[in-house]
Backbone bond lengths (Angstrom), bond angles and torsions (degrees), N, CA, C in turn:
res aa  C-N    CA-C-N  psi(-1)  N-CA   C-N-CA  omega(-1)  CA-C   N-CA-C  phi
1 M - - - 1.473 - - 1.532 107.97 -
2 D 1.402 117.23 127.16 1.452 120.14 -177.16 1.538 111.17 -86.90
3 K 1.322 116.65 -178.24 1.465 121.96 -175.48 1.528 111.98 -64.96
4 D 1.346 116.66 -38.10 1.470 119.58 -179.67 1.519 111.56 -63.17
5 E 1.328 116.81 -41.49 1.466 120.52 179.72 1.524 110.96 -66.65
6 I 1.348 115.16 -40.09 1.484 118.61 178.21 1.520 109.97 -61.95
7 R 1.345 116.43 -43.32 1.456 120.16 179.66 1.522 111.62 -64.15
8 L 1.343 118.24 -40.28 1.466 121.89 177.65 1.526 110.66 -62.48
9 N 1.311 115.65 -41.55 1.477 119.18 179.09 1.528 111.01 -63.90
10 E 1.337 116.11 -40.73 1.471 119.26 179.73 1.535 110.50 -64.43
11 D 1.378 115.02 -43.55 1.463 118.92 178.25 1.519 111.09 -62.19
12 Y 1.340 114.03 -38.17 1.462 118.44 179.96 1.535 111.16 -64.10
13 E 1.342 115.15 -42.43 1.469 118.83 -179.65 1.531 111.17 -63.85
14 K 1.346 115.92 -37.23 1.466 118.63 179.46 1.521 111.68 -67.89
15 M 1.352 115.33 -38.99 1.462 118.49 -174.47 1.518 112.70 -81.93
16 T 1.337 117.42 -15.47 1.475 119.42 -179.69 1.527 112.32 -74.39
17 T 1.334 115.93 -4.67 1.475 118.57 175.76 1.529 111.07 -74.13
18 K 1.338 117.21 -15.61 1.454 121.24 177.19 1.515 109.06 -72.81
19 S 1.280 118.12 168.51 1.466 121.98 -176.54 1.514 110.99 -126.87
20 G 1.337 114.66 165.46 1.456 121.09 173.45 1.503 113.23 69.92
21 W 1.349 111.91 -145.57 1.470 117.11 -175.00 1.526 112.26 -66.05
22 E 1.333 118.37 -25.38 1.454 120.88 177.68 1.540 111.02 -64.79
23 K 1.341 113.87 -41.04 1.471 118.97 179.02 1.521 110.69 -63.17
24 K 1.322 116.36 -42.38 1.458 120.76 -179.74 1.522 111.37 -64.93
25 L 1.350 116.09 -40.89 1.446 120.17 179.66 1.525 111.48 -64.53
26 V 1.337 115.23 -42.32 1.462 119.97 179.05 1.525 111.00 -62.90
27 E 1.351 117.03 -41.84 1.474 120.57 178.62 1.524 111.24 -61.03
28 D 1.331 116.20 -44.72 1.465 119.88 -178.46 1.523 111.19 -64.52
29 L 1.357 115.01 -43.59 1.458 118.27 179.24 1.528 112.32 -63.45
30 A 1.324 116.02 -41.78 1.475 120.63 -179.46 1.514 111.41 -64.66
31 M 1.340 116.62 -43.94 1.467 120.27 -179.93 1.520 111.07 -66.43
32 A 1.325 117.01 -38.69 1.464 120.39 179.02 1.526 110.57 -63.95
33 A 1.345 116.34 -42.98 1.462 120.41 179.29 1.525 111.27 -64.16
34 L 1.341 115.82 -39.98 1.462 120.71 -179.99 1.525 111.14 -64.71
35 K 1.355 116.41 -44.03 1.471 120.83 179.45 1.525 110.78 -63.85
36 E 1.338 115.41 -41.37 1.456 119.06 -179.75 1.530 110.71 -63.97
37 R 1.321 115.82 -40.00 1.471 120.26 178.77 1.517 111.18 -62.21
38 R 1.315 117.04 -46.67 1.462 120.97 179.93 1.530 111.15 -64.71
39 S 1.322 116.44 -40.85 1.463 120.34 178.73 1.521 110.94 -63.16
40 T 1.325 116.87 -41.12 1.466 121.10 178.59 1.517 111.42 -62.66
41 R 1.327 116.08 -41.01 1.456 119.99 179.98 1.522 111.40 -65.59
42 R 1.352 116.90 -42.33 1.467 120.42 178.77 1.527 111.47 -63.08
43 W 1.311 117.49 -43.55 1.451 120.95 178.47 1.530 111.51 -65.22
44 G 1.329 115.88 -33.43 1.465 119.30 177.00 1.521 111.52 -63.55
45 V 1.330 115.90 -44.53 1.469 120.42 177.26 1.524 110.66 -62.14
46 F 1.320 115.45 -42.63 1.469 120.79 -179.39 1.530 111.29 -59.90
47 F 1.334 116.30 -47.67 1.455 119.86 -177.74 1.534 111.96 -68.07
48 K 1.331 116.97 -32.98 1.466 119.56 176.43 1.524 110.97 -65.00
49 L 1.353 116.04 -43.55 1.466 119.97 178.31 1.520 111.27 -65.61
50 A 1.343 115.70 -40.07 1.462 119.78 179.10 1.526 110.98 -63.45
51 F 1.332 116.60 -41.09 1.461 120.49 179.39 1.530 111.05 -65.52
52 L 1.340 116.16 -41.30 1.463 120.76 178.56 1.530 110.77 -62.85
53 T 1.342 116.34 -42.96 1.465 120.54 177.47 1.515 111.26 -61.08
54 Y 1.320 115.63 -40.63 1.471 121.48 179.11 1.529 110.37 -60.99
55 I 1.331 116.74 -44.47 1.463 121.07 -179.82 1.527 110.66 -62.66
56 V 1.349 116.60 -43.25 1.466 120.98 -179.92 1.520 110.85 -62.47
57 V 1.334 116.78 -44.85 1.468 121.13 -179.81 1.528 110.41 -61.86
58 I 1.335 117.33 -43.59 1.458 121.24 179.03 1.526 110.71 -61.34
59 A 1.344 116.27 -42.90 1.467 119.96 -179.93 1.518 111.44 -63.24
60 V 1.331 116.36 -41.71 1.466 120.52 178.68 1.521 110.52 -62.83
61 L 1.312 116.80 -42.58 1.467 120.56 -179.60 1.520 111.87 -66.77
62 I 1.333 116.39 -34.14 1.464 119.80 -179.21 1.520 110.98 -71.99
63 Y 1.345 115.99 -47.47 1.459 119.99 -174.12 1.527 113.48 -89.15
64 S 1.317 119.01 -13.81 1.463 122.52 176.24 1.515 108.89 -132.58
65 P 1.322 116.86 68.13 1.461 119.78 -176.26 1.517 111.81 -63.13
66 F 1.274 116.00 137.20 1.460 122.00 178.00 1.519 108.74 -91.23
67 D 1.328 116.55 134.95 1.446 119.77 175.11 1.523 109.10 -124.14
68 A 1.286 115.01 168.40 1.466 120.11 -173.30 1.514 112.41 -66.75
69 N 1.356 117.15 -18.43 1.463 119.78 -176.93 1.522 113.02 -98.00
70 S 1.350 117.49 6.85 1.461 120.26 -176.26 1.526 112.55 -58.56
71 L 1.327 116.53 -47.07 1.455 120.26 -178.86 1.519 110.87 -64.51
72 E 1.314 115.85 -39.63 1.468 119.99 179.78 1.525 110.79 -64.63
73 K 1.347 115.62 -41.00 1.459 119.61 179.14 1.520 111.86 -64.87
74 A 1.324 116.23 -37.37 1.461 120.49 -178.24 1.520 112.19 -66.69
75 T 1.324 116.53 -27.77 1.463 120.20 -176.64 1.526 112.56 -105.83
76 A 1.340 117.88 2.96 1.460 121.05 -177.06 1.525 110.98 -78.70
77 D 1.335 115.17 159.75 1.461 120.13 174.52 1.528 109.74 -64.17
78 H 1.323 115.93 152.64 1.458 119.82 -179.16 1.526 110.89 -139.21
79 T 1.317 114.99 165.14 1.459 122.55 171.65 1.525 108.12 -99.21
80 A 1.313 115.87 124.62 1.467 120.71 179.02 1.524 109.34 -83.58
81 V 1.326 116.21 132.27 1.465 121.48 178.75 1.523 109.58 -120.56
82 I 1.321 115.36 133.12 1.469 121.59 178.09 1.521 107.99 -127.45
83 E 1.323 116.11 123.64 1.461 121.04 179.95 1.534 110.22 -81.75
84 V 1.332 116.37 126.90 1.467 121.76 170.82 1.522 105.54 -114.24
85 E 1.313 115.05 93.74 1.465 120.83 -169.38 1.516 111.34 -126.70
86 G 1.332 115.67 137.61 1.459 120.90 177.33 1.518 112.34 87.25
87 V 1.312 114.70 -173.91 1.462 121.38 -178.47 1.523 110.31 -67.38
88 I 1.317 116.45 135.74 1.462 122.04 -179.98 1.526 108.35 -86.37
89 S 1.312 115.98 110.82 1.470 120.77 179.48 1.516 108.80 -154.38
90 S 1.306 116.34 168.67 1.468 120.70 -175.72 1.519 112.57 -69.12
91 D 1.343 118.33 -20.01 1.457 120.88 -176.94 1.527 112.55 -114.49
92 S 1.333 117.57 24.39 1.460 121.43 178.91 1.523 109.88 -118.33
93 K 1.336 116.22 171.82 1.463 119.73 178.01 1.519 111.88 -73.60
94 A 1.335 116.14 -7.57 1.465 120.77 174.15 1.529 110.68 -103.25
95 S 1.324 116.58 28.19 1.466 120.01 178.30 1.519 110.65 -75.77
96 A 1.327 115.60 161.50 1.466 120.37 178.27 1.521 110.95 -61.07
97 D 1.322 118.08 -38.03 1.463 121.09 -179.13 1.520 111.20 -58.37
98 Y 1.321 116.87 -47.93 1.462 120.75 -177.71 1.529 111.82 -70.06
99 I 1.336 116.51 -46.53 1.461 119.75 -176.87 1.524 111.40 -66.70
100 I 1.324 117.26 -41.22 1.469 120.37 -179.92 1.524 110.82 -67.09
101 T 1.324 117.42 -40.39 1.465 120.42 176.44 1.521 110.85 -59.29
102 A 1.330 116.21 -44.64 1.460 120.49 178.94 1.531 111.22 -64.29
103 L 1.318 117.40 -40.69 1.466 121.44 178.77 1.522 111.25 -61.70
104 R 1.317 116.51 -45.33 1.471 119.93 -179.35 1.530 111.02 -64.04
105 D 1.331 116.23 -41.59 1.468 119.64 178.19 1.523 110.73 -62.21
106 A 1.321 116.54 -41.70 1.463 120.99 -178.39 1.525 111.42 -65.85
107 F 1.317 116.76 -44.02 1.464 120.37 -179.53 1.527 111.80 -70.23
108 D 1.318 116.77 -31.98 1.468 119.81 -179.00 1.527 112.54 -74.68
109 D 1.320 116.90 -20.60 1.459 120.64 179.29 1.532 109.51 -71.00
110 K 1.314 117.22 121.35 1.467 122.65 -176.21 1.519 112.43 -64.91
111 K 1.343 117.80 -20.95 1.453 121.33 -177.76 1.532 113.07 -92.00
112 T 1.338 116.85 -0.57 1.460 120.30 179.02 1.523 110.16 -75.58
113 K 1.324 115.92 119.48 1.461 120.99 -179.80 1.528 111.24 -96.73
114 G 1.312 116.97 -23.16 1.460 122.63 178.44 1.516 109.39 -166.96
115 V 1.335 116.45 158.67 1.473 121.64 -177.07 1.522 109.34 -120.13
116 I 1.331 115.44 130.49 1.466 121.41 175.43 1.520 109.04 -111.46
117 L 1.336 116.25 125.02 1.460 121.81 169.10 1.528 106.45 -94.60
118 R 1.310 115.37 110.39 1.477 119.90 -177.34 1.533 107.79 -89.15
119 M 1.339 116.20 102.42 1.450 122.81 -168.70 1.531 111.76 -91.43
120 N 1.309 115.68 127.71 1.464 121.79 173.88 1.526 107.38 -152.79
121 T 1.331 115.28 73.45 1.458 120.56 -172.24 1.528 111.15 -146.67
122 P 1.348 116.73 142.51 1.469 120.19 177.06 1.523 112.61 -84.44
123 G 1.332 117.43 -5.14 1.461 120.95 -178.50 1.518 111.39 114.79
124 G 1.324 115.55 -158.43 1.459 119.46 -178.87 1.517 111.97 154.26
125 S 1.309 116.36 -132.44 1.459 122.75 -173.42 1.536 111.90 -68.92
126 P 1.341 117.85 127.43 1.462 119.85 176.10 1.525 112.07 -66.81
127 V 1.327 116.48 -30.67 1.465 120.14 -179.39 1.525 110.53 -69.67
128 Q 1.349 117.10 -48.48 1.459 120.72 178.78 1.530 110.87 -61.02
129 S 1.330 116.53 -41.02 1.466 120.67 179.03 1.527 111.00 -63.77
130 A 1.326 116.48 -40.81 1.469 120.53 179.96 1.520 111.28 -66.37
131 Y 1.331 117.33 -39.52 1.467 120.61 176.96 1.528 110.75 -56.19
132 I 1.335 115.37 -47.43 1.465 120.29 -177.49 1.528 110.79 -67.43
133 N 1.319 116.27 -42.68 1.465 121.06 178.78 1.530 110.88 -58.31
134 D 1.317 116.64 -46.76 1.471 120.96 179.72 1.522 111.42 -62.58
135 E 1.336 116.88 -40.24 1.470 120.09 -178.17 1.526 111.59 -67.52
136 I 1.318 116.95 -34.96 1.464 119.60 178.00 1.527 110.13 -61.08
137 Y 1.330 116.80 -45.13 1.464 120.13 178.58 1.526 111.32 -63.50
138 R 1.328 116.56 -39.45 1.464 120.05 -179.63 1.527 111.20 -64.36
139 L 1.321 116.07 -44.47 1.464 120.25 -179.00 1.522 111.88 -68.82
140 K 1.315 117.18 -36.45 1.465 119.89 178.09 1.528 111.15 -65.45
141 E 1.313 115.38 -33.31 1.475 118.88 177.14 1.523 111.37 -70.07
142 L 1.338 116.40 -36.28 1.465 120.58 178.43 1.523 111.68 -73.85
143 H 1.332 116.92 -30.33 1.470 121.97 -177.04 1.532 108.73 -126.63
144 P 1.304 118.05 73.64 1.478 120.56 -174.72 1.519 114.37 -63.67
145 D 1.323 118.47 -19.17 1.469 120.80 -179.40 1.530 112.92 -84.36
146 V 1.324 117.42 -10.02 1.470 121.29 -178.52 1.527 109.20 -106.49
147 K 1.310 116.35 114.58 1.466 121.03 -179.35 1.526 110.93 -93.37
148 V 1.334 114.00 155.48 1.459 121.05 -179.92 1.520 109.20 -113.03
149 Y 1.330 115.87 133.16 1.460 122.41 179.74 1.521 109.07 -123.97
150 A 1.328 116.37 129.45 1.461 120.86 173.90 1.521 107.51 -95.75
151 V 1.324 116.44 126.12 1.469 121.34 178.45 1.526 107.69 -118.20
152 I 1.310 116.20 115.86 1.460 122.00 -175.57 1.524 109.81 -88.91
153 V 1.323 115.09 130.57 1.466 120.29 178.88 1.537 108.41 -93.15
154 D 1.323 118.44 -99.40 1.467 121.07 -179.80 1.521 112.18 -83.02
155 V 1.316 116.37 -47.14 1.466 119.29 -175.27 1.527 110.34 -148.13
156 C 1.308 115.06 140.25 1.463 121.58 171.65 1.516 106.11 -140.75
157 A 1.320 115.78 89.21 1.454 121.28 -172.61 1.520 110.49 -118.36
158 S 1.307 114.35 151.91 1.458 122.98 170.24 1.523 112.66 52.65
159 G 1.348 117.48 -113.16 1.458 119.50 -178.65 1.512 113.24 -59.78
160 G 1.337 116.69 -29.26 1.457 120.23 176.13 1.514 110.97 -64.92
161 Y 1.339 116.39 -42.35 1.461 119.04 178.56 1.532 111.03 -71.63
162 Y 1.320 117.21 -29.38 1.464 121.77 173.67 1.530 109.78 -55.67
163 I 1.340 116.07 -41.83 1.470 121.02 177.67 1.529 110.74 -71.47
164 A 1.337 115.95 -46.96 1.461 120.94 -175.52 1.527 112.27 -61.53
165 A 1.322 117.09 -28.01 1.460 120.61 -177.75 1.524 112.75 -61.38
166 A 1.320 117.59 -20.52 1.463 120.93 179.79 1.529 112.23 -81.81
167 A 1.321 117.50 -10.14 1.465 120.79 -178.37 1.528 110.71 -72.48
168 D 1.329 115.55 155.41 1.461 120.30 176.40 1.522 111.31 -68.01
169 E 1.327 116.25 -36.45 1.459 121.39 176.32 1.525 109.08 -145.40
170 I 1.341 115.42 151.08 1.459 121.35 179.62 1.527 108.55 -121.28
171 Y 1.329 116.23 130.31 1.463 122.90 178.62 1.527 108.59 -118.59
172 A 1.318 116.19 151.62 1.467 120.91 178.91 1.514 109.04 -150.71
173 D 1.329 115.76 166.95 1.461 121.16 169.92 1.529 107.49 -88.50
174 K 1.298 116.49 156.42 1.469 119.25 -177.81 1.527 112.31 -60.98
175 G 1.350 116.88 -24.32 1.453 120.40 179.89 1.522 114.69 -99.12
176 S 1.322 117.51 3.24 1.468 120.98 179.47 1.531 110.47 -65.08
177 M 1.334 115.81 153.16 1.463 121.54 175.85 1.528 107.95 -102.81
178 V 1.335 116.01 123.19 1.465 121.27 -170.78 1.521 110.13 -132.19
179 G 1.341 116.37 144.14 1.461 120.28 170.71 1.507 113.97 116.08
180 S 1.354 115.53 -118.91 1.459 122.05 -174.59 1.522 110.23 55.11
181 I 1.330 115.56 51.32 1.465 120.76 -178.57 1.524 107.86 -82.46
182 G 1.293 114.91 85.40 1.453 121.57 -178.14 1.517 110.31 -163.74
183 V 1.319 116.65 179.05 1.469 122.24 -177.51 1.520 108.06 -135.50
184 L 1.327 115.80 140.68 1.458 118.89 176.75 1.529 110.66 -134.78
185 M 1.332 113.61 156.14 1.462 120.70 174.07 1.521 105.57 -143.82
186 N 1.333 117.69 111.85 1.454 120.06 -174.71 1.515 112.07 -119.12
187 S 1.325 114.72 154.84 1.457 120.80 179.56 1.528 107.37 -161.82
188 F 1.324 116.99 -169.57 1.459 122.86 176.72 1.522 109.04 -129.09
189 G 1.334 115.81 156.61 1.459 120.53 175.48 1.516 110.09 -114.53
190 F 1.323 117.03 120.22 1.460 121.48 -175.81 1.538 112.72 -112.03
191 E 1.345 116.63 11.46 1.465 117.69 -173.29 1.532 112.55 -62.87
192 N 1.329 118.02 -36.51 1.469 120.16 178.58 1.521 111.62 -74.68
193 A 1.324 116.87 -34.30 1.462 121.05 -179.05 1.524 111.23 -65.20
194 I 1.327 117.35 -43.44 1.464 118.61 -176.92 1.526 111.30 -71.67
195 E 1.338 116.14 -24.62 1.469 118.42 175.47 1.529 110.27 -68.50
196 K 1.340 116.44 -41.39 1.463 120.73 179.60 1.522 111.50 -67.67
197 V 1.326 116.51 -36.65 1.464 120.59 179.92 1.526 110.78 -75.02
198 G 1.319 115.68 -25.29 1.453 119.67 -178.79 1.510 113.22 91.87
199 V 1.322 115.74 30.15 1.461 121.24 179.75 1.517 108.82 -101.96
200 T 1.318 115.68 136.68 1.458 120.95 176.93 1.516 109.54 -103.38
201 R 1.309 116.54 125.48 1.467 122.04 179.58 1.526 108.75 -88.41
202 R 1.333 115.68 124.92 1.463 120.82 176.87 1.523 108.49 -113.95
203 L 1.314 116.31 109.00 1.460 122.01 -178.53 1.511 108.27 -123.14
204 Y 1.332 116.78 118.97 1.463 121.82 -179.28 1.523 108.75 -111.88
205 T 1.308 115.92 127.57 1.459 119.98 -177.88 1.520 110.70 -134.97
206 A 1.317 115.78 159.65 1.460 123.23 169.19 1.518 105.75 -116.07
207 G 1.306 117.37 109.64 1.454 122.65 -171.39 1.515 108.67 119.52
208 D 1.323 117.25 128.71 1.463 121.70 -171.48 1.526 113.18 -59.57
209 H 1.330 117.07 -30.79 1.465 119.56 -174.11 1.526 112.54 -119.64
210 K 1.329 116.88 21.01 1.461 119.76 -177.47 1.527 112.01 -62.33
211 G 1.314 117.75 -31.82 1.464 120.98 -177.73 1.515 113.26 -102.98
212 F 1.335 117.42 29.38 1.462 118.71 -173.57 1.525 113.20 -70.40
213 L 1.328 118.68 -13.70 1.466 121.48 177.02 1.524 112.49 -99.68
214 D 1.318 117.89 6.24 1.457 121.23 -177.68 1.531 110.66 -66.32
215 P 1.344 118.68 122.47 1.468 121.14 -175.67 1.531 113.63 -76.00
216 F 1.325 118.71 -7.72 1.461 121.61 -176.77 1.522 113.09 -99.04
217 T 1.314 116.82 -0.49 1.462 120.45 176.80 1.520 109.32 -123.82
218 K 1.305 117.11 149.17 1.456 121.67 -177.88 1.527 110.06 -70.33
219 P 1.343 117.55 128.31 1.459 119.67 -178.49 1.532 111.55 -70.09
220 Q 1.313 115.46 142.47 1.461 120.95 176.35 1.531 109.26 -86.34
221 E 1.306 115.96 158.08 1.459 120.66 -178.01 1.526 111.12 -59.18
222 G 1.324 116.44 -39.14 1.462 119.39 177.95 1.520 112.69 -63.77
223 D 1.338 115.80 -35.70 1.468 120.20 178.21 1.527 110.60 -65.13
224 I 1.325 116.46 -42.27 1.467 121.11 -179.44 1.519 110.05 -63.58
225 Q 1.299 116.85 -43.71 1.468 120.07 -179.65 1.533 111.23 -65.61
226 H 1.315 116.07 -36.62 1.468 118.84 178.86 1.532 110.57 -66.09
227 A 1.337 116.76 -42.48 1.467 120.55 178.26 1.521 110.36 -61.92
228 K 1.315 116.81 -43.05 1.465 120.37 179.23 1.532 111.32 -64.58
229 S 1.313 117.01 -35.71 1.471 119.60 179.41 1.528 110.89 -67.56
230 M 1.344 116.89 -36.15 1.468 120.14 176.06 1.528 110.44 -64.12
231 L 1.322 116.06 -46.85 1.458 119.92 -179.81 1.527 110.88 -62.61
232 K 1.316 116.33 -39.18 1.467 120.69 178.97 1.522 110.85 -62.58
233 N 1.331 115.52 -42.00 1.462 119.91 -179.23 1.532 111.21 -65.05
234 I 1.339 116.88 -44.12 1.470 120.62 178.60 1.526 110.03 -65.14
235 H 1.338 116.67 -38.38 1.463 120.28 178.61 1.526 110.98 -63.43
236 E 1.307 116.69 -40.35 1.467 120.63 177.94 1.526 111.02 -63.27
237 Q 1.332 116.43 -38.71 1.471 120.33 176.39 1.531 110.05 -63.11
238 F 1.326 115.81 -42.22 1.461 121.90 179.91 1.535 110.29 -61.53
239 V 1.332 116.19 -49.36 1.466 120.94 -178.68 1.523 110.44 -61.54
240 A 1.325 117.16 -42.50 1.465 120.56 179.79 1.524 111.30 -63.17
241 T 1.332 116.64 -37.59 1.467 120.82 178.66 1.517 111.25 -66.16
242 V 1.338 116.35 -42.13 1.468 120.15 178.96 1.527 110.38 -65.12
243 K 1.313 117.14 -43.47 1.469 120.81 179.49 1.528 111.30 -64.64
244 K 1.322 116.61 -36.56 1.466 120.20 177.65 1.529 110.82 -62.66
245 G 1.324 116.19 -42.48 1.455 119.93 -177.33 1.519 113.79 -78.23
246 R 1.339 117.60 -37.89 1.458 120.98 -173.61 1.525 113.16 -96.58
247 G 1.329 116.80 -28.58 1.456 121.00 175.82 1.515 113.61 56.58
248 D 1.331 116.14 -130.94 1.465 122.32 -176.81 1.523 113.48 -73.13
249 K 1.317 117.33 -5.78 1.468 119.59 178.57 1.528 111.28 -68.32
250 L 1.350 116.60 -26.32 1.457 120.31 -177.82 1.521 110.82 -73.11
251 K 1.329 115.69 136.31 1.459 121.16 177.12 1.530 109.70 -84.33
252 D 1.306 115.63 155.62 1.463 121.29 -179.29 1.528 109.01 -82.54
253 N 1.320 115.37 94.55 1.459 121.20 -178.60 1.522 108.39 -134.78
254 P 1.325 118.88 122.50 1.473 121.36 -176.03 1.529 113.69 -63.36
255 L 1.326 117.44 -18.10 1.462 120.90 -179.04 1.534 113.00 -94.01
256 L 1.324 116.92 -1.10 1.457 121.03 -173.46 1.530 112.02 -59.94
257 F 1.327 116.78 -39.14 1.471 120.92 -177.25 1.536 111.74 -109.54
258 S 1.324 115.90 27.57 1.463 120.35 -176.10 1.519 113.53 -87.73
259 G 1.330 116.90 -10.54 1.457 120.06 -175.82 1.516 112.68 104.77
260 Y 1.309 118.33 -5.95 1.457 121.52 176.82 1.534 111.13 -66.32
261 V 1.337 114.76 151.15 1.465 120.09 170.02 1.518 108.13 -105.37
262 W 1.334 115.86 156.21 1.454 122.05 -175.40 1.530 109.41 -133.64
263 T 1.311 116.08 156.27 1.462 119.31 174.10 1.525 109.34 -75.13
264 G 1.323 115.77 168.65 1.459 119.29 178.68 1.520 111.93 -59.53
265 E 1.331 116.71 -41.08 1.467 120.79 179.04 1.520 111.10 -63.87
266 Q 1.333 117.21 -45.18 1.459 120.62 178.64 1.528 111.08 -65.08
267 S 1.337 115.82 -38.01 1.464 120.21 179.90 1.522 111.52 -64.51
268 L 1.313 115.59 -33.95 1.467 120.01 176.95 1.522 110.20 -63.67
269 E 1.325 117.68 -41.49 1.459 121.96 178.86 1.528 111.59 -68.55
270 L 1.339 116.62 -32.90 1.465 120.78 -178.14 1.530 113.11 -84.13
271 G 1.328 117.09 -10.67 1.451 120.36 -178.72 1.516 113.86 86.39
272 L 1.328 116.88 11.22 1.463 120.19 177.06 1.527 111.51 -76.14
273 V 1.319 117.40 -27.69 1.464 122.28 173.91 1.529 108.43 -127.99
274 D 1.325 115.40 159.61 1.463 120.52 -177.37 1.523 112.75 -91.84
275 K 1.347 115.99 -43.64 1.456 120.62 -177.19 1.522 109.45 -151.24
276 L 1.315 115.26 168.32 1.461 121.43 173.60 1.524 108.51 -97.00
277 G 1.337 116.50 134.17 1.459 119.95 -179.32 1.510 111.29 171.55
278 S 1.331 115.13 160.07 1.464 122.49 -179.18 1.525 110.58 -98.74
279 S 1.335 115.86 177.06 1.465 120.85 178.72 1.518 111.50 -63.12
280 S 1.333 116.90 -43.96 1.464 119.90 -179.75 1.525 111.20 -64.69
281 Y 1.332 116.58 -36.23 1.467 120.29 177.35 1.528 110.68 -63.58
282 V 1.326 116.28 -46.80 1.465 120.17 -179.16 1.527 110.71 -63.20
283 A 1.336 116.38 -43.12 1.469 119.98 179.58 1.517 111.30 -61.28
284 R 1.331 115.49 -44.25 1.470 120.52 -174.21 1.530 112.67 -79.23
285 E 1.331 116.99 -48.63 1.456 121.00 -170.50 1.523 114.21 -94.35
286 V 1.323 117.46 -29.05 1.467 120.12 -175.21 1.531 111.20 -99.35
287 I 1.317 115.96 -53.64 1.469 120.13 -179.02 1.521 111.01 -77.31
288 G 1.323 116.27 -36.45 1.457 120.09 179.97 1.512 113.90 85.43
289 A 1.314 117.30 19.67 1.472 122.30 176.25 1.520 106.83 -131.19
290 E 1.337 116.31 94.32 1.463 120.98 -173.20 1.522 112.49 -67.36
291 K 1.328 116.60 -29.09 1.462 120.43 178.19 1.534 109.38 -67.64
292 I 1.330 116.10 127.46 1.465 121.61 -177.98 1.525 109.72 -110.08
293 K 1.311 115.52 131.70 1.466 121.68 177.03 1.520 108.80 -119.27
294 D 1.319 115.88 124.23 1.468 121.69 -176.64 1.531 109.89 -85.24
295 F 1.329 116.37 121.32 1.464 121.73 178.89 1.532 112.02 -107.04
296 T 1.316 117.06 8.02 1.462 120.40 -178.74 1.522 110.61 -58.98
297 V 1.325 115.86 132.20 1.466 121.00 180.00 1.524 108.88 -85.28
298 S 1.340 115.93 126.43 1.459 121.37 178.53 1.524 109.88 -100.88
299 E 1.306 115.91 137.10 1.454 121.65 179.84 1.522 110.57 -84.35
300 A 1.330 116.50 137.88 1.459 121.08 177.68 1.527 110.12 -62.68
301 L 1.345 116.41 146.62 1.460 121.45 -175.52 1.526 111.97 -59.28
302 L 1.326 117.59 -46.23 1.466 120.50 -178.23 1.517 110.83 -64.86
303 D 1.337 117.12 -40.32 1.462 120.27 177.95 1.518 110.38 -63.55
304 R 1.348 116.27 -40.04 1.460 120.27 -178.80 1.528 110.94 -65.42
305 L 1.320 117.04 -42.40 1.463 120.35 179.09 1.520 111.37 -65.78
306 A 1.330 115.85 -43.69 1.465 119.95 -179.91 1.518 111.10 -63.51
307 K 1.338 115.31 -40.79 1.462 119.76 -178.76 1.520 111.08 -66.39
308 K 1.360 115.65 -40.24 1.456 118.93 -179.92 1.526 111.47 -65.47
309 M 1.343 115.74 -39.47 1.460 119.02 178.35 1.517 110.48 -64.04
310 G 1.335 115.73 -43.90 1.465 120.08 179.57 1.509 111.81 -65.72
311 A 1.331 116.89 -41.37 1.461 121.15 -179.96 1.526 110.96 -65.82
312 S 1.338 115.87 -38.10 1.459 120.04 179.43 1.522 110.86 -63.72
313 M 1.331 116.64 -43.22 1.458 120.31 178.93 1.527 110.62 -65.32
314 A 1.336 116.40 -42.12 1.463 120.64 -178.99 1.525 110.51 -64.75
315 T 1.345 116.57 -40.11 1.453 120.82 179.94 1.523 110.86 -65.01
316 T 1.331 115.90 -42.16 1.458 120.10 178.92 1.520 111.53 -61.58
317 M 1.342 116.24 -44.48 1.459 120.28 178.90 1.522 111.15 -64.42
318 A 1.332 116.18 -38.25 1.462 119.73 179.48 1.524 111.14 -65.45
319 E 1.331 115.87 -39.72 1.457 119.45 179.54 1.526 111.47 -67.20
320 I 1.328 115.54 -39.22 1.464 119.52 179.16 1.517 110.92 -64.08
321 S 1.350 115.50 -41.88 1.467 119.98 -176.54 1.519 113.22 -84.75
322 G 1.357 116.50 -9.43 1.454 119.47 177.33 1.504 115.25 87.66
323 F 1.335 119.07 15.67 1.454 122.10 -178.11 1.528 112.02 -109.91
324 S 1.310 117.72 30.84 1.467 120.23 -175.80 1.524 112.56 -89.78
325 T 1.319 118.25 -6.97 1.456 121.29 -176.14 1.519 110.23 -88.69
326 M 1.341 115.68 115.99 1.457 121.71 177.49 1.512 109.11 -132.35
327 P 1.334 118.11 145.42 1.461 119.94 178.01 1.532 110.64 -61.66
328 K 1.335 115.41 143.18 1.456 121.06 179.89 1.520 109.17 -134.01
329 L 1.322 115.40 142.70 1.462 120.37 173.53 1.515 107.77 -85.78
330 R 1.322 116.25 85.41 1.458 121.07 179.59 1.528 109.23 -141.91
C-alpha cells in the first residue's frame, strides 16, 4: 500500500465519524478514489511493460533484420565446417572425442552437402589422429554422397596430416606449412647432473626394462634400440596411412616421409595437396553450397578448467616418475 492509499484510509477513518447520509457519501467518495488510484497504478505498470516490449522488438528488428530469403536460407543445403585446431591430444579441443562427435553430427545432418576439416595443427598423438582417420573412412562409407575436404590454414603437420590424408581432397594456401611425416620421442638425461649435485636416484622396478625411459639413469644400448623400433613401427603406420589416402597422387621423392615440412606450393608439386584454396572457395566452387555451418564441438568452461587442472597434476606426476615421454606425430 503506497502513501496515497494510506492517506485516503486515514481521511476515510476521520470522516466516518459523521452520521447519516454524510457518512454514506464520504464512504462512496473514499472507495471511488481508492479504486481509481489502484486502476491508475495497474495501467501504469501495463504501459511500462508495453513500452519495454516495444523497445525490445525494435532492437531485434534493427540488429536481426528479416529478409524475404530467410526461410529459404534456413532450409538450404550447407557446407559443414569442423575446426581441427591446436595440438591433437585426448585433453584438447582437437581430441578424437570432439572431432568425431562433430563429424557424426555433420554427416547426420540431411542438409550437409560436403564436409570441410579446417586444419590448423602442428600434430600430436598418433592414437588420437588414427581414431579420427578411421572414423572419416567409416562415415564416408555410410554416406557416399558426402565428400570430405581438408583445408589447411597455417599449418597441417604430422598428426594433422595423418587426419587430412583421409579426405577426398586436400587444399592449402601457398604459404601453408604441410607435411612433417615422421615420429619423435624426446626427453632429457639428468644422470650426470644428479651426480654433480650429489643426489642418488633410487628406482625400483619389476621387469628388467620397466624403467628404460627414466631420465635419471643412463640408457642401455638395448633400450635405445627398442625405442627406435617403436618409432619405426609408428612411422611405418603413418606412411601407410598417407599412401592409402593419397595413392598415386604422391610423387616419388626420397624426402617425402623424412619429417620435413613443405610450403603449400611445394606440397602441390609433391602431391601432398590437390589444389590451392580457402574454405570459402571450396564451399562455393567445389562443394557448391556457399552457406557454411560450423559443427565444431565447444567444450564447456567448467569442464575445460577441471580437465586442465587434472592434466596438469597428471603431467607433473609423470615427470616426477619419469614416464612423461610418449611418441608424438610432430
